[in-house]
C-alpha positions, -999 to +999 in steps of 0.1 A: -271+197+134-249+222+115-255+204+082-293+205+087-292+242+095-271+249+065-295+230+042-325+249+058-307+282+053-301+274+016-337+264+011-350+296+028-326+317+007-336+300-025-373+305-017-367+342-010-349+346-043-377+328-062-403+349-045-385+381-054-383+371-091-420+363-092-429+396-076-406+416-099-421+399-129-457+406-119-448+442-112-440+450-149-460+481-157-476+485-191-494+513-209-531+512-214-545+483-235-559+507-261-523+519-268-514+490-290-500+490-325-514+468-353-491+440-364-465+434-378-440+449-354-403+445-365-370+444-348-342+468-358-325+442-380-357+434-399-363+469-413-345+486-442-343+519-422-347+522-385-370+547-368-353+581-362-359+597-328-366+634-333-371+643-296-374+625-263-387+639-230-366+635-199-388+629-168-378+647-136-364+625-108-378+625-073-345+637-057-342+605-036-338+576-061-308+566-081-309+540-108-320+531-144-355+524-157-355+503-188-386+506-211-396+487-243-420+504-266-433+502-302-427+532-325-458+526-345-460+533-383-489+556-374-466+580-355-477+570-320-456+554-293-475+523-281-471+491-262-449+508-235-437+483-208-414+489-179-389+460-181-369+472-151-383+499-129-377+519-098-405+535-078-441+535-090-440+573-093-409+573-114-422+545-135-453+564-143-433+595-152-412+574-176-442+559-193-455+594-199-422+606-211-419+577-235-453+584-249-442+619-258-413+607-280-414+622-315-400+601-343-399+593-380-412+557-384-390+529-396-393+517-432-395+482-447-397+478-484-402+516-488-433+516-465-437+530-430-431+501-405-436+497-367-405+489-348-399+477-312-373+498-293-357+500-259-352+532-239-332+537-208-338+565-183-311+574-158-318+590-124-293+601-099-293+622-068-268+651-069 
């Protein structure tokens, strides 16, 4: 009987973990569809000069949540931050604040072969309760 209960517990635990992974993946937040950058989009190692961040907004925390939000975005050759996605988020409100903060990033575009180029980047935003 103990073996059966042990197997049932393992199956329930595995099902709970798999459900959490599916829910977490489906909750990835993205910016609006019209905020996309035309192809091609390069990685850091594919450009001759990486994008230079001139300024980055720091969103205000909610005073209750501690953790890190990880964002990917494209620093488009047009000068806009596009294709913003929350890869690891916290609360919906903080995630929205981070997307807006990422959108306000000012930068000089990357270069490839002497021409402005679009580059995918990763930003991390840290929140703590003092």
